[in-house]
Residue, then its C-alpha position, 0 to 999 in steps of 0.5 A: m539733721t533731716i527727717e529722713s536720717r532721723e528715721l533711718a537712725l531710729y529704725t537701724i537702732n530698733s532692728g534686733e536683726l541688725y543689732r545681732g548681726q552687725a551693731g553688736a560686733i561694731i560695738k565690741n570692736l570700738a569698745h576694744k579700740m577705746s580701752e586701748g586708747k585707739f578710739d577715733k570718732v571719725l573712724a567710728v562714724k565710718a563703722f556705723t555707716y556700714l550699719a546704716d547702709s544695712g538698715s537703709k537696705l532693710y527700710d527699702k525692702d520694708f517701705g520701698y524708700k531709698f536714703s541718700a548717702s548724706d542721710k546715711r552719714e547723718a544717721a550713722a553719726e546719730i547711731l554712734d551717739h546712741y551707742m556711745e554710752e554702751i561703748t564706754e561701759r564695755s571699754q571700761a569693763k575690760 
């Protein structure tokens, strides 16, 4: 993991705007998939790559820095790890 991918992951996770707009929906969808036994970690990382891309755009707007595609993928994996407990809890609550 690079310093850049870690920075992007933390920025994205701590953005209330991104959580309300995108992350919450991704978490809800993945929890539904998990409760049905159709959860796929590779596809989950792909879903969070879209969130990391949105985070990257906001970061660029705020700080003028563009992240590489590999940084976005690494950040997406870290974001999934961060939200995995919430996804699991939501899937069991159904």
